[in-house]
Backbone as CSV, one residue per row, in Angstrom:
resi,resn,N_x,N_y,N_z,CA_x,CA_y,CA_z,C_x,C_y,C_z
1,UNK,44.804,191.926,-47.059,43.942,192.249,-45.628,44.934,193.755,-45.365
2,UNK,44.427,194.787,-45.013,45.225,195.914,-44.570,45.406,195.713,-43.119
3,UNK,46.692,196.418,-42.592,47.145,196.173,-41.401,46.356,197.149,-40.596
4,UNK,45.839,196.900,-39.361,45.348,197.991,-38.485,46.497,199.336,-38.406
5,UNK,45.739,200.686,-38.403,46.413,201.553,-38.146,46.781,201.785,-36.639
6,UNK,48.277,201.775,-36.348,48.727,202.438,-35.241,48.230,203.684,-34.883
7,UNK,47.655,203.613,-33.133,47.207,205.145,-32.731,48.342,205.907,-33.023
8,UNK,48.025,207.454,-33.389,48.782,208.391,-33.159,49.625,208.787,-31.895
9,UNK,51.002,208.712,-31.577,51.196,209.255,-30.446,51.011,210.910,-30.088
10,UNK,50.792,211.071,-28.639,50.424,212.363,-28.403,51.616,212.950,-28.309
11,UNK,51.658,214.547,-28.511,52.802,215.422,-28.369,53.763,215.030,-27.310
12,UNK,52.865,214.853,-25.803,53.564,214.468,-24.749,54.463,213.211,-24.902
13,UNK,53.845,212.090,-25.440,54.574,210.959,-25.512,55.659,211.000,-26.431
14,UNK,55.591,211.560,-27.470,56.878,211.869,-28.387,57.975,212.481,-27.859
15,UNK,57.358,213.658,-26.770,58.497,214.269,-26.614,59.111,213.315,-25.265
16,UNK,58.371,212.557,-24.550,58.874,211.934,-23.631,59.903,210.738,-23.984
17,UNK,59.687,210.191,-25.226,60.759,209.448,-25.850,61.638,209.980,-26.304
18,UNK,61.641,210.989,-26.942,63.039,211.990,-27.160,63.824,212.276,-25.796
19,UNK,63.285,211.867,-24.771,64.125,212.426,-23.514,64.608,210.834,-23.142
20,UNK,64.146,209.540,-23.868,64.570,208.443,-23.363,66.079,207.965,-24.007
21,UNK,66.971,207.136,-23.192,68.104,206.807,-23.770,69.168,207.597,-23.845
22,UNK,68.910,208.520,-22.887,70.250,209.902,-23.233,71.738,209.399,-22.372
23,UNK,72.567,209.709,-22.704,73.783,209.415,-22.187,73.884,209.486,-20.761
24,UNK,73.262,210.904,-20.075,73.484,211.016,-18.546,72.146,211.894,-18.306
25,UNK,71.641,211.474,-16.930,70.653,212.627,-16.627,71.266,212.693,-14.923
26,UNK,71.167,214.085,-14.753,71.997,214.252,-13.265,70.629,214.946,-12.544
27,UNK,70.349,214.354,-11.373,69.461,215.185,-10.591,70.340,215.753,-8.996
28,UNK,69.761,216.774,-9.269,70.720,218.101,-8.568,69.877,218.271,-6.960
29,UNK,70.457,218.050,-6.213,69.594,218.097,-4.789,70.187,219.068,-3.789
30,UNK,69.495,219.848,-3.132,69.867,220.493,-2.016,69.598,220.030,-0.876
31,UNK,70.208,220.014,0.368,70.031,219.358,1.318,68.882,220.049,2.125
32,UNK,68.433,218.787,3.157,67.395,219.632,3.920,67.669,220.363,4.875
33,UNK,66.784,220.841,5.714,67.057,221.999,6.912,68.083,221.713,7.862
34,UNK,68.901,222.528,8.063,70.335,222.129,8.718,70.033,223.230,10.171
35,UNK,70.758,222.533,11.013,70.564,223.069,12.668,71.620,224.074,12.916
36,UNK,71.195,225.146,12.233,72.547,226.189,12.289,72.629,226.598,13.839
37,UNK,71.522,226.708,14.668,71.536,227.360,16.233,72.668,226.210,16.860
38,UNK,72.314,225.066,17.136,73.312,224.162,17.452,74.741,224.325,17.297
39,UNK,74.519,224.315,15.710,76.009,224.651,15.298,76.943,225.539,15.662
40,UNK,76.226,226.645,15.599,76.673,228.000,16.520,77.230,228.028,17.756
41,UNK,76.192,227.435,18.642,76.768,227.135,20.084,77.674,226.285,20.047
42,UNK,77.923,225.144,19.462,78.980,223.955,19.660,80.140,224.392,18.657
43,UNK,80.058,225.411,17.726,81.264,225.548,16.849,81.340,224.374,15.891
44,UNK,80.322,223.849,15.596,80.313,222.528,14.782,79.877,222.789,13.326
45,UNK,80.186,221.612,12.617,79.482,221.519,11.175,78.070,221.437,11.782
46,UNK,76.848,221.804,11.163,75.411,221.659,11.436,75.129,220.278,10.551
47,UNK,74.338,219.476,11.511,73.599,218.447,10.724,72.247,218.947,10.785
48,UNK,71.185,217.966,10.430,69.769,218.622,10.130,69.113,218.567,11.427
49,UNK,68.021,219.446,11.692,67.059,219.672,12.443,66.115,218.309,12.352
50,UNK,65.120,218.172,13.233,64.150,217.373,13.145,63.277,217.264,12.166
51,UNK,63.090,218.463,11.822,62.206,218.584,10.485,62.996,218.625,9.287
52,UNK,64.458,218.765,9.178,65.267,218.393,8.130,65.389,216.838,7.794
53,UNK,65.220,216.179,9.238,65.373,214.691,9.028,64.064,214.084,8.148
54,UNK,62.905,214.733,8.457,61.599,214.356,8.029,61.666,214.760,6.635
55,UNK,62.233,216.013,6.216,62.090,216.589,4.851,62.980,215.646,4.000
56,UNK,64.215,215.079,4.465,64.916,214.119,3.683,64.484,212.797,3.547
57,UNK,63.738,212.544,4.804,63.112,210.999,4.434,61.889,211.054,3.578
58,UNK,61.265,212.306,3.697,60.224,212.464,2.505,60.662,212.334,0.863
59,UNK,61.920,213.004,1.107,62.487,213.230,-0.433,63.040,212.024,-0.778
60,UNK,63.685,211.240,-0.110,64.033,210.002,-0.237,63.044,208.862,-0.793
61,UNK,61.910,208.939,-0.181,60.605,208.272,-0.743,60.510,208.934,-2.046
62,UNK,60.176,209.965,-2.315,59.867,210.678,-3.586,60.779,210.226,-4.606
63,UNK,61.939,209.994,-4.312,62.937,209.970,-5.132,62.955,208.347,-5.804
64,UNK,62.375,207.596,-5.068,62.094,206.330,-5.484,61.826,205.946,-7.260
65,UNK,60.955,207.215,-7.344,60.568,206.916,-8.787,61.868,207.521,-9.798
66,UNK,62.882,207.822,-9.269,64.045,208.384,-9.890,65.136,207.417,-9.567
67,UNK,65.008,206.048,-9.835,66.467,205.242,-9.521,67.537,205.608,-9.880
68,UNK,68.669,205.807,-9.140,70.076,206.572,-9.139,71.038,205.176,-9.085
69,UNK,71.941,205.513,-10.424,72.956,204.253,-10.655,74.049,204.606,-9.710
70,UNK,74.049,206.044,-9.032,75.193,206.477,-8.240,74.981,207.752,-7.439
71,UNK,75.331,207.872,-6.398,74.871,209.217,-5.648,76.309,209.841,-4.980
72,UNK,76.577,211.163,-5.345,77.710,211.770,-4.811,77.233,212.843,-3.760
73,UNK,77.907,213.436,-2.869,77.405,214.503,-2.002,78.534,215.216,-1.401
74,UNK,78.201,216.435,-1.142,79.371,217.413,-0.224,79.683,216.667,0.933
75,UNK,81.007,217.032,1.545,81.406,216.561,2.722,80.760,217.011,3.918
76,UNK,79.938,218.124,3.887,79.097,218.881,4.900,78.189,217.971,5.609
77,UNK,78.039,217.850,6.772,77.146,217.183,7.667,75.820,217.304,6.885
78,UNK,75.341,218.047,6.545,73.958,218.122,6.289,73.424,217.804,4.910
79,UNK,74.607,217.663,4.076,74.723,217.184,2.525,74.871,215.622,3.030
80,UNK,75.532,215.202,3.955,75.877,213.552,4.112,74.498,213.197,4.692
81,UNK,73.964,213.840,5.587,72.622,213.129,6.227,71.608,212.987,5.412
82,UNK,71.568,214.096,4.655,70.501,214.072,3.630,70.516,213.086,2.513
83,UNK,72.015,212.909,1.945,72.300,211.725,1.068,72.152,210.587,1.471
84,UNK,72.440,210.241,2.950,72.342,209.025,3.418,70.889,208.414,3.457
85,UNK,69.971,209.527,3.741,68.342,209.179,3.503,68.022,208.783,2.374
86,UNK,68.655,209.207,1.419,68.265,209.202,-0.073,68.860,207.543,-0.486
87,UNK,70.161,207.606,-0.027,70.957,206.454,-0.414,70.003,205.082,-0.307
88,UNK,69.639,205.149,1.112,69.343,203.833,1.861,68.421,203.054,0.973
89,UNK,67.008,203.791,0.811,66.359,203.042,0.161,66.556,202.238,-1.393
90,UNK,67.438,202.932,-2.092,67.936,202.607,-3.431,69.184,201.656,-2.966
91,UNK,69.461,201.211,-1.948,70.745,200.580,-1.666,72.151,201.025,-2.433
92,UNK,72.240,202.187,-2.203,73.492,202.780,-2.606,74.337,203.382,-1.652
93,UNK,75.389,203.798,-1.616,76.293,204.322,-0.597,76.604,205.623,-1.404
94,UNK,76.554,207.129,-0.719,76.956,208.352,-1.357,78.464,208.263,-1.157
95,UNK,79.125,208.813,-2.185,80.505,209.152,-2.299,80.598,210.527,-2.027
96,UNK,81.407,210.727,-0.805,81.629,212.187,-0.712,82.908,212.524,-1.555
97,UNK,82.236,214.158,-2.085,83.521,214.556,-3.117,83.669,215.903,-2.034
98,UNK,84.712,215.951,-1.737,84.917,217.225,-1.128,84.880,218.603,-1.758
99,UNK,85.234,218.649,-2.783,85.308,220.168,-3.539,83.729,220.470,-3.803
100,UNK,82.571,219.749,-3.408,81.193,219.826,-3.671,80.836,220.764,-2.446
101,UNK,81.713,221.079,-1.296,81.145,221.742,-0.468,80.781,223.071,-0.761
102,UNK,80.051,223.591,0.084,79.457,225.247,-0.054,80.731,225.962,0.019
103,UNK,80.386,227.018,-0.289,81.052,228.596,-0.320,81.630,228.324,0.857
104,UNK,83.089,228.680,1.234,83.587,228.975,2.340,83.028,230.139,2.967
105,UNK,82.199,230.010,4.321,81.942,231.373,5.122,82.486,231.401,6.432
106,UNK,82.953,232.342,7.001,83.665,232.029,8.509,82.485,231.686,9.407
107,UNK,82.843,230.525,10.305,81.683,230.040,11.058,81.567,230.894,12.358
108,UNK,80.378,231.342,12.154,80.131,232.444,13.282,79.646,231.985,14.847
109,UNK,80.716,231.518,15.335,80.803,230.721,16.663,80.056,231.713,18.162
110,UNK,79.227,231.151,18.466,78.281,231.703,19.700,77.817,233.309,19.198
111,UNK,77.539,233.354,17.973,77.093,234.591,17.730,75.431,234.575,17.520
112,UNK,74.403,235.441,17.849,73.340,235.209,17.924,72.609,235.176,16.723
113,UNK,71.580,235.210,16.502,70.714,235.109,15.070,70.879,236.659,14.622
114,UNK,70.765,237.189,15.385,70.805,238.765,14.987,71.859,239.584,14.388
115,UNK,73.141,238.888,14.977,74.354,239.499,14.643,74.826,238.339,13.413
116,UNK,74.133,237.214,12.910,74.260,236.356,11.877,73.631,237.211,10.766
117,UNK,72.447,237.538,10.837,71.741,238.241,9.765,72.299,239.651,9.556
118,UNK,72.911,240.201,10.629,73.621,241.583,10.193,74.703,241.296,9.387
119,UNK,75.425,240.151,9.640,76.810,240.100,8.805,76.481,239.775,7.272
120,UNK,75.331,238.941,6.885,74.890,238.668,5.836,74.402,239.953,5.144
121,UNK,73.481,240.644,5.959,72.883,242.086,5.139,74.156,242.887,5.046
122,UNK,75.011,243.038,5.918,76.136,243.812,5.315,76.991,243.524,4.373
123,UNK,77.062,241.782,4.036,77.819,241.475,2.934,76.932,241.742,1.635
124,UNK,75.491,241.629,1.739,74.830,242.011,0.500,74.903,243.509,-0.008
125,UNK,75.098,244.369,0.848,75.136,245.605,0.883,76.219,246.022,-0.016
126,UNK,77.245,245.322,-0.351,78.718,246.024,-0.832,78.555,246.087,-2.328
127,UNK,79.542,246.830,-3.058,79.620,246.926,-4.384,79.102,245.572,-5.296
128,UNK,78.902,245.851,-6.347,78.653,244.623,-7.253,80.237,243.776,-7.319
129,UNK,81.245,244.720,-7.889,82.625,244.121,-7.985,83.401,243.381,-6.518
130,UNK,82.798,243.687,-5.256,83.239,243.331,-4.170,82.618,241.763,-3.854
131,UNK,81.662,241.414,-4.431,81.154,240.243,-4.198,81.954,239.218,-4.773
132,UNK,83.008,239.728,-5.853,83.557,238.562,-6.145,84.671,237.786,-5.143
133,UNK,84.938,238.691,-4.060,86.100,238.270,-2.895,85.044,237.424,-2.118
134,UNK,83.731,236.788,-2.158,82.911,236.205,-1.472,82.429,236.804,-0.198
135,UNK,82.017,235.923,0.749,81.706,236.752,2.070,82.871,237.060,2.602
136,UNK,82.745,238.246,3.578,84.125,238.807,4.121,84.660,237.556,5.179
137,UNK,85.939,237.500,4.842,86.755,236.434,5.634,86.616,235.295,5.059
138,UNK,85.980,235.121,4.089,85.666,233.652,3.541,86.219,233.409,2.272
139,UNK,85.828,232.522,1.391,86.422,231.993,0.230,85.995,232.882,-1.094
140,UNK,86.952,233.307,-1.692,86.564,234.160,-2.757,85.795,233.103,-3.795
141,UNK,84.737,234.110,-4.565,84.203,233.215,-5.426,84.651,232.676,-6.650
142,UNK,85.523,233.170,-7.024,86.197,232.699,-8.472,86.630,231.158,-7.864
143,UNK,87.397,231.233,-6.733,87.943,229.963,-6.111,87.108,228.834,-6.181
144,UNK,85.904,229.239,-5.559,84.816,228.246,-5.003,84.234,227.864,-6.408
145,UNK,83.855,228.546,-7.553,83.700,228.261,-9.143,84.684,227.247,-9.611
146,UNK,85.681,227.552,-9.418,86.874,226.643,-9.822,86.907,225.303,-9.479
147,UNK,86.853,225.294,-8.161,86.953,223.956,-7.403,85.671,222.981,-7.698
148,UNK,84.642,223.847,-7.893,82.942,223.156,-7.880,83.054,222.242,-9.195
149,UNK,83.524,223.197,-10.471,83.218,222.914,-11.539,84.358,221.795,-11.788
150,UNK,85.394,221.773,-11.282,86.432,220.803,-11.484,86.089,219.442,-10.800
151,UNK,85.635,219.359,-9.448,84.933,218.256,-9.004,83.871,217.561,-9.823
152,UNK,83.022,218.117,-10.549,82.034,217.924,-11.280,82.428,217.330,-12.535
153,UNK,83.586,217.829,-13.323,84.330,217.456,-14.106,84.822,215.913,-13.728
154,UNK,85.437,215.884,-12.659,85.963,214.572,-12.415,84.790,213.495,-12.086
155,UNK,83.780,213.899,-11.491,82.485,212.852,-11.504,82.106,212.624,-12.729
156,UNK,81.992,213.629,-13.671,81.325,212.931,-15.009,82.625,212.227,-15.905
157,UNK,83.606,212.362,-15.623,84.798,211.621,-16.227,84.486,210.087,-16.215
158,UNK,83.962,209.684,-14.818,83.906,208.193,-14.766,82.939,207.895,-15.697
159,UNK,82.022,208.736,-16.270,80.992,208.061,-17.341,81.178,208.508,-18.539
160,UNK,82.573,208.821,-19.017,82.934,209.342,-20.168,82.250,210.571,-20.993
161,UNK,81.847,211.386,-19.738,81.339,212.692,-20.189,82.278,213.888,-20.116
162,UNK,82.486,214.505,-21.203,83.582,215.445,-20.972,83.099,216.704,-21.690
163,UNK,83.537,218.005,-21.328,83.075,219.350,-21.919,84.187,219.490,-23.329
164,UNK,83.531,220.273,-24.232,84.508,220.473,-25.401,83.574,221.835,-25.962
165,UNK,84.433,222.270,-26.913,84.074,223.502,-27.749,83.983,222.989,-29.248
166,UNK,83.038,223.178,-29.769,82.791,222.712,-31.246,82.137,224.141,-32.061
167,UNK,83.044,224.560,-33.049,82.745,225.677,-33.927,82.234,226.962,-32.714
168,UNK,83.372,227.163,-31.631,82.823,228.052,-31.019,81.824,228.010,-29.676
169,UNK,81.296,227.005,-30.154,79.985,226.658,-29.050,80.459,225.511,-27.761
170,UNK,80.083,225.790,-26.630,80.296,225.056,-25.300,79.301,223.662,-25.721
171,UNK,80.124,222.797,-25.976,79.438,221.498,-25.965,79.895,219.951,-25.199
172,UNK,79.333,219.029,-25.195,79.849,217.932,-24.392,80.032,216.388,-25.164
173,UNK,80.741,216.028,-24.808,81.273,214.791,-25.585,80.576,213.634,-24.787
174,UNK,80.184,212.586,-24.977,79.472,211.417,-24.097,79.379,210.200,-24.939
175,UNK,79.353,209.051,-24.468,79.215,207.671,-25.069,77.555,207.757,-25.474
176,UNK,76.984,206.934,-26.557,75.659,206.681,-26.609,75.456,205.437,-25.645
177,UNK,74.161,205.574,-25.458,73.561,204.512,-24.083,72.238,204.167,-24.348
178,UNK,72.157,202.377,-24.272,70.868,202.078,-24.825,70.006,202.585,-23.861
179,UNK,70.297,202.693,-22.386,69.264,203.196,-21.609,69.934,204.241,-20.786
180,UNK,69.290,205.570,-20.223,69.582,206.538,-19.650,70.367,205.973,-18.491
181,UNK,71.580,206.622,-18.032,72.137,206.716,-16.971,71.820,207.799,-15.925
182,UNK,71.406,207.528,-14.770,70.857,208.806,-13.815,71.929,208.582,-12.421
183,UNK,72.377,209.698,-12.309,73.211,210.094,-11.211,72.644,211.173,-10.256
184,UNK,73.070,211.186,-8.994,72.346,212.163,-8.223,73.832,212.990,-7.283
185,UNK,73.408,214.173,-7.209,74.482,214.981,-6.299,73.548,215.750,-5.169
186,UNK,73.923,215.648,-3.967,73.509,216.408,-2.903,74.342,217.236,-2.414
187,UNK,74.090,218.572,-2.452,75.070,219.766,-2.074,74.446,220.754,-1.719
188,UNK,74.612,222.136,-1.984,74.020,223.367,-1.288,73.401,224.490,-2.455
189,UNK,72.905,225.180,-1.779,72.491,226.199,-2.605,73.515,226.891,-3.777
190,UNK,74.861,227.495,-2.995,75.738,227.780,-3.912,76.167,226.991,-4.767
191,UNK,76.844,225.642,-4.221,77.181,224.802,-5.288,76.370,224.239,-6.291
192,UNK,75.044,224.107,-6.135,74.001,223.705,-7.144,73.852,224.877,-8.172
193,UNK,73.981,226.043,-7.669,73.648,227.330,-8.638,75.047,227.263,-9.564
194,UNK,75.933,227.174,-9.161,77.379,226.933,-9.746,76.996,226.008,-10.925
195,UNK,76.800,224.914,-10.365,76.648,223.690,-11.114,75.475,223.892,-12.267
196,UNK,74.485,224.240,-12.225,73.461,224.513,-13.272,74.019,225.720,-14.070
197,UNK,74.747,226.745,-13.727,74.957,227.893,-14.692,76.063,227.293,-15.725
198,UNK,76.840,226.599,-14.987,78.177,225.981,-15.733,77.165,225.066,-16.770
199,UNK,76.624,224.017,-16.632,76.132,223.325,-17.321,75.412,223.802,-18.359
200,UNK,74.768,224.827,-18.084,73.757,225.535,-19.113,74.544,226.594,-19.854
201,UNK,75.586,226.789,-19.582,76.485,227.394,-20.391,76.321,229.188,-20.232
202,UNK,75.899,229.464,-19.005,75.809,230.759,-18.544,76.892,231.463,-17.693
203,UNK,77.213,232.576,-18.214,78.759,233.222,-17.772,78.420,233.315,-16.146
204,UNK,79.344,232.841,-15.210,79.345,233.192,-13.848,79.062,234.427,-13.381
205,UNK,78.492,234.760,-12.426,78.338,235.801,-11.325,78.572,235.394,-9.943
206,UNK,79.037,236.168,-9.036,79.227,235.772,-7.752,77.978,235.806,-6.765
207,UNK,76.890,235.504,-7.528,75.732,235.442,-6.570,74.811,234.285,-7.195
208,UNK,75.354,233.004,-7.649,74.678,232.135,-8.428,73.512,231.417,-7.440
209,UNK,73.668,231.348,-6.729,72.488,231.007,-5.532,71.423,231.668,-5.799
210,UNK,71.271,232.789,-5.954,70.165,233.588,-6.105,69.634,233.710,-7.444
211,UNK,70.221,233.214,-8.574,69.844,233.186,-10.061,69.089,231.653,-9.896
212,UNK,69.379,230.790,-9.375,69.051,229.701,-9.395,68.751,229.341,-7.951
213,UNK,67.662,229.561,-7.479,67.520,229.697,-5.743,66.483,228.328,-5.752
214,UNK,66.949,227.303,-5.447,65.985,226.330,-4.843,65.839,226.103,-3.451
215,UNK,64.441,225.652,-2.934,64.076,225.379,-1.614,64.882,224.314,-1.069
216,UNK,65.259,224.282,0.407,65.756,223.129,1.054,64.887,221.911,0.753
217,UNK,65.787,220.711,0.717,65.249,219.499,0.084,64.529,219.516,-1.048
218,UNK,65.215,220.181,-1.729,64.452,220.355,-3.418,65.481,219.681,-4.607
219,UNK,64.976,219.244,-5.578,65.799,218.798,-6.577,65.391,219.402,-7.807
220,UNK,66.604,219.477,-8.777,66.528,219.902,-10.182,66.874,218.599,-11.086
221,UNK,66.549,218.685,-12.288,66.969,217.744,-13.138,67.390,218.075,-14.415
222,UNK,68.757,217.704,-15.031,69.367,218.331,-16.016,69.862,216.991,-17.079
223,UNK,69.679,216.946,-18.224,69.799,215.775,-19.056,70.815,216.191,-20.144
224,UNK,71.583,215.279,-20.657,72.155,215.298,-21.783,71.477,215.070,-22.930
225,UNK,71.351,216.413,-23.801,70.280,216.024,-25.274,71.450,216.322,-26.310
226,UNK,71.359,215.440,-27.363,71.970,215.752,-28.588,71.696,216.888,-29.550
227,UNK,72.728,217.713,-29.857,72.350,218.574,-30.745,72.554,218.276,-32.311
228,UNK,73.685,217.381,-32.533,73.654,216.654,-33.758,74.677,215.733,-33.621
229,UNK,75.442,215.176,-34.265,76.181,213.885,-34.545,77.567,214.353,-33.726
230,UNK,77.901,215.717,-33.637,79.248,216.036,-33.162,78.853,216.113,-31.332
231,UNK,77.868,216.573,-30.935,77.955,216.427,-29.535,76.492,216.864,-28.914
232,UNK,76.558,217.234,-27.442,75.576,217.140,-26.747,75.272,218.555,-26.088
233,UNK,74.371,218.725,-25.393,74.019,220.074,-24.265,73.419,219.778,-23.295
234,UNK,73.406,220.484,-22.380,72.560,220.245,-20.947,71.405,220.876,-21.043
235,UNK,70.266,220.163,-20.777,68.844,220.618,-20.766,68.071,220.401,-19.671
236,UNK,67.804,221.434,-18.981,67.164,221.859,-17.835,65.490,221.263,-18.160
237,UNK,65.554,220.100,-17.310,64.032,219.378,-17.535,63.037,219.618,-16.442
238,UNK,63.754,219.981,-15.281,62.750,220.067,-13.943,63.710,220.922,-12.879
239,UNK,62.893,221.942,-12.073,63.678,222.722,-11.365,63.004,223.150,-10.045
240,UNK,63.686,222.901,-9.060,63.104,223.108,-7.471,61.703,222.423,-7.095
241,UNK,61.859,220.950,-7.721,61.014,220.237,-7.204,60.960,219.650,-5.811
242,UNK,59.902,219.430,-5.043,60.108,219.184,-3.515,59.064,217.896,-3.651
243,UNK,59.326,216.831,-2.384,58.505,215.872,-2.073,56.930,216.106,-2.105
244,UNK,56.630,217.259,-1.538,55.263,217.590,-1.170,55.263,219.131,-1.389
């Protein structure tokens, strides 16, 4: 008696199975809407607006479908508040990583919105080469890039994931896993742009936040995929998704 023939898998299902049991999946999240107006008036690090808190709550509910093993965040209040909202329903405590903070920009205390807009407009009009210096009076881009990628490497080292070069190609070493390990990072437009270009092996430029521009309270997903028995590369699976 012949065995019943198993139904053929769809292409979508075959691809889904190919993405299972990966060494590491990173959910990269941008914070919700910050309260810049109050921060400028008080000379403080901005937390979230009322809308931002609603955005963070909606995102936290949405991310229940992506259970996290661990969550890391920038030390800035807008990222910490967003991370706290995401962590609570998953019974996690976000680990603060100081070097995941956004690129340093002078706090324009007591400046009007018009003055703030004029500052960034003038900065954007500078020659290409001057952008390496960061925003006027702030942190140089190369220093920003260096600290973010170093911090990311330290986070990954906890999971046995390390950058390497094989035959001249950038690749990654990672332990095999029976089940995909998923971690989250809550940071900023600039920080997340640096992380994405770094992981995808794209040479940096001093406007990373424009090349990979994500909305507030949005997330992207990158995973480690094996190229061969020697190493892995990062694959961008989702970009700029929101809860609604």
